[in-house]
N, C-alpha and C positions, 0 to 999 in steps of 0.2 A: 462591454466585455473587458476583462482585465488581460492585458497583453502578455504579461509574464507568468500567468497562471491559467490552468485549465480546470473546469468544474467536472468532477468525476463522481460517479455513484460507486461507493465502496460497500460491498456486501460482506458482512461478518457473521458467518453461520454459527460460530460458537456463542454469540450473543443473540442470535436470531434477530438481527437488526441490519438496517441499511442506512448509510450516512452519505450526504453530499459533501464532498471535500474539495477544496481548491488545492491542486498540486502545483508547486513552483516548477516551471519548465526547465530551469537551470540547475535542478537538484538531481542527484542520482536516485534511482528507484529505492535503493537501500536506505537512503536518508529519509525519503518520503515514508517508508515503512516505519522507521523509528518515530517520526512525527505522528503517524496514525496510532501507533502503539501507545505513545504517551497520552494522546487525547482520549483513547479508549479506556485507559486505566482511570482517568478522571471521570469520564462519563458513566462508567460502570461502577463507580464508587469503590474501586480497588479489586473488583472481581475478575478483571481481565488480566491474565498473566503476561506481563511484559518481558519476563525472563525466557520465554520460549522463543524459538526461531520461527519467523513467519515468512511466507512467500506470497507475493501478489500475482494473481492469475488473471488473464484476459477472460472475461465471462463468456464472450462469444465463441472462442475456439479452445479454451482450456489451457492454453500455453502459458507457462510461467514467464514473468518478466525478469530479465537479467538485472541483478541488483546493482551492477556497476554502470549501467546505461543511464544516461540523462533522460529525463522525462521527454524532452523535446526530440530525442533520437528514437523514441519508441513510437508505437501506434496509438498511444493515449492522446485523445483529443477531447475537446468540450463534449460532454454527453456520453463519454465512454463509461462502461461498467466493468468493474474489477471485483475480484473475490480475494479476501485476505484469509489464508489458511495456515495452520501450523505446518511447518516444513520439515520437521525432523530435528535430529540432534546437531548435525554438523553444518547446517545451512549457512551460518554466518561466516564460515571459513572462506567462502567464495567472495564475500563482499569486501571490497577495499575502500576504506574510509578516506 
C-alpha cells in the first residue's frame, strides 16, 4: 500500500469508461480533478473537454465532494468509487487553489 495515496475507481460517463487512479491524500479534491482532467485528455486523444467544469461525486450516495477539501479529510479511501461529471458553468468559482 502507498501511504500517501489511495487507489480510487473513477467512473467517467461521458467517455463510457472507468479508470483506477491513485489520489494523493494531501491534495485538494479540486486539484485531483485537474489531474484527472489532464490525464483524460491524453487518454482520449483530445476528445475529453478539459475546459468544462467537473465535479467529483461519491458513487455510493451521490453526494458531491467539496473541491476545497483535502482527500484525507473526505470519505475517499482505498477502493472507493467516484463519478466525474460535468458540473455546470460556475463550478470552479467555489474552488480555491
